C-alpha positions in Angstrom: -27.7 0.9 -15.6 -27.1 -2.6 -15.2 -23.7 -3.0 -13.7 -23.4 -6.7 -13.4 -22.1 -9.1 -16.1 -24.8 -11.4 -18.1 -24.5 -15.5 -18.3 -22.8 -15.2 -21.3 -20.2 -12.7 -19.9 -19.6 -14.4 -16.9 -19.0 -17.5 -18.9 -16.6 -15.8 -21.3 -14.5 -14.4 -17.6 -14.3 -17.7 -16.1 -13.3 -19.4 -19.1 -10.6 -16.9 -19.6 -9.7 -17.0 -15.8 -9.3 -20.9 -16.1 -6.9 -20.6 -19.1 -5.0 -18.2 -17.0 -5.0 -20.0 -13.9 -3.8 -22.7 -15.7 -1.3 -21.3 -18.0 0.3 -19.3 -15.3 1.8 -18.3 -11.7 4.9 -16.4 -10.7 7.5 -18.9 -12.4 5.6 -19.7 -15.5 5.2 -16.1 -16.0 8.8 -15.0 -15.4 9.8 -17.8 -17.7 7.4 -16.3 -20.5 8.8 -13.0 -20.1 12.5 -13.9 -20.0 11.7 -15.5 -23.6 12.8 -13.8 -26.7 9.0 -12.8 -27.6 8.0 -12.2 -24.2 4.8 -14.3 -24.0 3.7 -17.8 -24.6 2.8 -18.8 -27.9 0.5 -21.6 -26.8 -1.8 -19.4 -25.0 -1.6 -16.8 -27.8 -3.2 -20.1 -30.0 -5.8 -20.6 -27.1 -7.0 -16.8 -27.2 -7.5 -17.3 -30.9 -9.5 -20.5 -30.6 -12.0 -18.6 -27.6 -12.5 -15.6 -30.2 -10.5 -13.4 -28.1 -8.2 -12.2 -30.7 -11.5 -10.8 -32.3 -13.5 -9.9 -29.6 -14.5 -6.5 -30.6 -14.4 -7.0 -34.7 -17.5 -7.1 -36.7 -18.7 -10.7 -37.7 -18.1 -10.3 -41.0 -14.6 -9.4 -40.2 -14.1 -13.0 -38.5 -14.4 -11.5 -35.1 -17.2 -12.0 -32.6 -18.9 -8.5 -32.3 -18.5 -8.2 -28.7 -18.7 -4.7 -26.6 -17.0 -3.0 -23.9 -18.3 -5.1 -21.3 -16.8 -8.3 -22.7 -13.5 -6.4 -23.1 -13.9 -5.1 -19.4 -14.5 -8.6 -18.4 -11.2 -10.0 -20.1 -9.1 -7.2 -19.5 -9.8 -8.3 -15.7 -8.6 -11.3 -16.2 -5.4 -10.4 -18.1 -4.7 -7.8 -15.1 -5.2 -10.8 -12.2 -2.9 -13.2 -13.8 -0.5 -10.4 -15.1 -0.6 -12.2 -18.7 1.8 -10.5 -20.7 0.0 -11.8 -24.1 -0.5 -8.2 -26.3 -4.4 -8.6 -26.5 -4.6 -4.7 -26.3 -1.5 -3.3 -27.6 -1.5 -6.0 -30.5 -4.9 -6.5 -31.3 -8.0 -4.3 -29.8 -6.2 -0.7 -30.1 -4.6 -1.2 -33.5 -7.5 -3.9 -35.0 -10.1 -1.2 -33.1 -8.8 1.9 -35.5 -8.9 -0.7 -38.7 -12.5 -1.6 -37.6 -13.2 1.9 -37.3 -11.6 3.8 -40.1 -10.3 1.2 -42.5 -11.9 0.4 -45.9 -14.0 -3.0 -46.3 -11.2 -4.1 -48.1 -8.5 -3.5 -45.4 -10.5 -4.9 -43.1 -11.1 -8.0 -44.8 -7.7 -8.2 -45.8 -6.0 -7.9 -42.1 -8.8 -8.7 -39.4 -9.4 -12.1 -39.7 -5.7 -12.9 -39.8 -5.4 -11.3 -36.9 -8.4 -12.8 -35.0 -6.9 -16.2 -36.2 -3.4 -15.4 -34.5 -1.7 -15.2 -37.2 -0.8 -11.4 -37.6 -0.1 -8.9 -34.6 -0.2 -5.1 -35.2 0.7 -2.5 -33.1 -0.3 1.3 -32.9 2.7 3.7 -33.4 1.7 7.0 -32.2 3.4 8.5 -29.3 6.5 10.3 -29.9 9.3 11.3 -28.1 9.2 14.4 -26.1 5.7 15.1 -26.4 3.3 14.8 -23.5 -0.1 13.2 -23.5 -2.3 14.1 -24.7 -0.4 15.6 -28.2 -3.1 16.9 -30.6 -0.5 17.1 -33.3 2.6 14.6 -34.3 5.8 15.3 -35.7 5.8 12.4 -38.5 4.9 13.3 -41.6 3.3 11.9 -44.6 4.3 12.7 -48.1 2.2 12.2 -51.4 3.9 11.5 -54.8 2.1 10.3 -57.5 -0.8 9.0 -55.5 1.6 6.9 -53.3 2.3 7.9 -49.5 5.4 7.7 -47.8 6.2 8.2 -43.8 8.9 9.8 -41.9 9.4 10.4 -38.0 10.4 8.8 -34.7 7.8 6.8 -32.8 8.6 5.7 -29.1 7.0 3.9 -27.5 5.5 1.4 -29.6 4.1 -1.3 -27.3 5.0 -4.8 -28.5 5.9 -2.7 -31.8 8.9 -5.3 -31.6 7.2 -8.0 -32.9 4.1 -6.7 -34.7 3.5 -7.6 -38.7 1.6 -4.5 -39.2 1.9 -0.9 -38.0 -1.0 1.5 -37.7 1.0 4.9 -38.0 -0.1 8.4 -37.3 1.1 11.1 -39.3 0.4 14.9 -40.5 -1.1 14.9 -43.5 0.0 17.4 -46.3 -3.5 18.9 -46.4 -3.7 19.1 -42.7 -4.6 17.1 -39.7 -3.9 13.5 -38.9 -3.9 10.7 -40.7 -3.7 6.9 -40.1 -1.5 4.5 -42.5 -0.6 1.0 -42.7 3.0 0.3 -42.7 4.6 -3.3 -43.5 6.8 -3.5 -39.9 9.3 -5.1 -42.1 9.5 -2.5 -45.0 12.3 -0.6 -46.2 12.7 2.6 -44.3 11.3 1.2 -40.9 14.2 0.3 -38.3 12.8 -0.9 -34.9 14.8 -1.1 -31.7 13.3 -3.5 -29.4 13.5 -3.0 -25.7 12.1 -4.6 -22.4 9.4 -2.0 -20.3 10.1 -2.4 -16.3 7.0 -4.4 -16.2 8.5 -7.2 -18.0 6.6 -6.3 -21.3 8.2 -5.5 -24.6 8.4 -1.8 -26.5 10.3 -0.6 -29.5 11.5 2.9 -30.9 10.8 2.6 -34.5 12.0 5.3 -37.2 10.5 5.6 -40.7 12.6 6.8 -43.2 10.2 7.4 -46.3 8.7 3.8 -45.6 6.0 3.0 -48.2 2.3 3.8 -46.0 -1.2 2.6 -47.3 -3.8 5.0 -46.3 -6.1 3.9 -43.6 -9.9 4.2 -45.2 -9.9 7.6 -47.3 -7.0 8.7 -45.7 -8.3 11.9 -44.4 -8.3 13.4 -40.8 -8.8 10.7 -38.6 -7.7 12.8 -35.2 -11.6 11.9 -33.9 -10.9 8.4 -34.2 -7.7 8.7 -32.3 -9.0 10.3 -29.7 -11.9 7.5 -29.6 -9.2 4.9 -29.5 -7.4 6.2 -26.7 -10.6 6.6 -24.4 -11.3 2.8 -25.1 -7.7 2.1 -24.3 -8.0 3.7 -21.3 -11.2 1.7 -20.1 -9.5 -1.4 -20.8 -6.3 -0.4 -18.6 -8.8 0.1 -16.1 -10.0 -3.2 -16.4 -6.9 -4.7 -16.2 -5.6 -2.8 -13.3 -8.5 -3.8 -11.6 -7.7 -7.3 -11.5 -4.3 -6.7 -10.8 -5.3 -4.7 -7.6 -7.5 -7.4 -6.8 -5.2 -10.0 -6.6 -2.7 -7.7 -5.0 -4.9 -7.1 -2.1 -6.2 -10.8 -2.1 -2.1 -11.7 -1.8 -1.6 -9.2 0.9 -4.8 -10.5 3.3 -3.4 -13.6 2.4 0.2 -13.1 3.7 -1.4 -11.2 6.6 -3.1 -14.1 7.8 -0.3 -16.4 7.5 3.0 -14.4 8.7 3.9 -14.3 12.4 5.3 -11.9 14.7 5.7 -13.0 18.3 3.4 -15.6 17.9 0.4 -14.6 16.7 -0.5 -13.6 12.8 -0.3 -10.2 11.5 -4.0 -10.3 10.6 -4.2 -9.6 14.5 -2.4 -6.4 14.7 -5.2 -3.6 14.0 -3.0 -1.3 12.5 -2.3 -3.5 9.9 -5.7 -4.5 9.2 -6.7 -0.9 9.4 -4.2 -0.3 6.2 -5.8 -3.6 4.3 -9.2 -2.2 4.9 -8.0 1.2 3.2 -6.6 -0.6 0.6 -9.9 -2.4 0.0 -11.4 0.8 -0.1 -9.2 2.1 -2.8 -10.2 -1.3 -4.7 -13.8 -0.3 -4.5 -13.1 3.4 -5.5 -11.1 1.9 -8.6 -13.8 -0.5 -9.2 -16.8 1.6 -9.6 -14.5 4.2 -11.7 -13.9 1.3 -14.4 -17.0 0.3 -14.3 -17.9 4.0 -15.2 -15.6 4.3 -18.0 -17.0 0.5 -19.4 -20.3 1.4 -19.1 -20.1 4.7 -21.1 -18.6 3.3 -23.7 -21.4 0.6 -24.0 -23.7 3.4 -23.9 -21.9 5.1 -27.1 -20.0 7.7 -25.1 -16.2 8.0 -25.9 -15.6 11.0 -23.8 -12.4 11.9 -23.2 -13.3 13.5 -19.8 -15.2 10.2 -18.6 -11.6 8.6 -19.4 -9.8 10.7 -17.4 -12.1 11.0 -14.5 -11.6 7.1 -14.4 -7.8 7.0 -14.8 -7.1 9.3 -12.4 -8.7 7.4 -9.9 -7.3 4.0 -11.1 -3.9 5.9 -10.4 -4.6 7.0 -7.3 -5.6 3.3 -6.3 -3.1 1.8 -7.9 -0.3 3.5 -6.2 -1.5 3.2 -2.5 -2.5 -0.5 -2.7 0.7 -1.1 -4.9 3.0 0.7 -2.0 0.7 -1.0 0.8 1.1 -4.4 -0.9 5.0 -4.1 -0.5 5.1 -2.4 2.9 2.7 -4.7 4.4 5.1 -8.0 3.2 8.1 -6.8 4.2 11.2 -7.2 2.6 9.7 -10.3 0.7 7.5 -8.0 -1.2 10.6 -6.5 -3.0 11.9 -9.6 -4.1 12.0 -11.3 -7.9 10.6 -14.6 -6.5 7.4 -13.0 -5.2 4.5 -11.9 -7.5 3.3 -8.8 -5.5 6.1 -6.7 -6.5 5.5 -7.8 -9.9 1.9 -6.4 -10.0 2.9 -3.2 -8.5 5.4 -2.7 -11.4 2.7 -3.1 -13.8 0.4 -0.9 -12.0 3.1 1.5 -12.2 3.6 0.9 -15.9 -0.6 1.2 -16.6 -0.9 4.6 -14.6 2.1 6.2 -16.8 0.3 4.6 -19.8 -1.9 7.0 -22.2 -1.4 10.0 -19.0 -0.3 10.0 -15.5 -2.0 10.9 -12.6 -1.3 14.7 -13.1 -2.0 14.6 -17.2 -5.5 13.4 -16.6 -6.1 15.9 -13.0 -5.0 18.7 -15.9 -7.6 17.6 -18.2 -10.6 17.3 -15.4 -9.6 20.8 -13.9 -9.7 22.3 -17.4 -13.4 21.6 -17.7 -14.4 22.7 -14.3 -15.3 26.0 -15.8 -18.2 24.4 -17.9 -19.4 23.3 -14.9 -22.5 25.1 -13.1 -21.6 26.9 -9.5 -24.0 25.7 -6.7 -25.1 28.7 -4.9 -26.0 28.8 -1.2 -29.4 30.6 -0.6 
């Protein structure tokens, strides 16, 4: 299996890196997340011009038709610069569901506008009080005269505060979980926006008999939701990898520059051992992030593979984040220094779509299906 990016993928990665390096440093990012929207419209426009907003959409739907490896390359750069733009939550996840489940008319009505940066989506699936992975949802869909309405509460809806259209999961009258398109400004949709601890945006959304359009044929979409979660977890793993790489770089640079007793901290063996342990955790995370991506590229959207990757990502992110703070000392927890912001984002990623304990439970649940090795 090929784990190296080809020339076109490297060009995509380098272009995204150049745009984000030019657009963001710690102060510029802070200004962006403090703004009303929470991200920079000029950067979003550049994303559209580069084709990133249609990265995974089919060409006939206004996209690039790229695969998981291209998504990996882009999301790694998003994590490296802590870019707050909602590429994953506002485009790739909900847009991917429309690509997979939606009718040709729905895809061509919505996705080109998303790819051009004119429309923002959000996936309203997570509900209060339901631990990941929740096989059922409390939000219900009701049919009357061939039309549907949905009622229920979704929270958190990541970047749902500024979305134009919502992809909403709801229990179908006939059983199963369906997906519906809902206008975010429609009657019966009440949004309560908030800021998350990592500086991004979310919303609690209450639906009260809100008009809803079934996505595709309107049948049970449970399999599509599971596959979407797997793709999202792989993308989050890539984003976390970029953030961990930058956290380690900032830490090693600090150890080289900061002096105690007249010598750089990098001369203290105990500290270099801790930095080496961080590097080991980074490489473990890289291997599992690549594993999840290559599995998708091979056509396998396996929740167990995603859980294996997310488990290691969560463990590595916690150790690298905590050690980054510790090795920086007091400056590591200040708002003016970036390393604390990286740890905050890594913590948010670890808690998104299941934490370490949740994914460990998934993995241990399938151990019984493995063959036991005997000793002869």
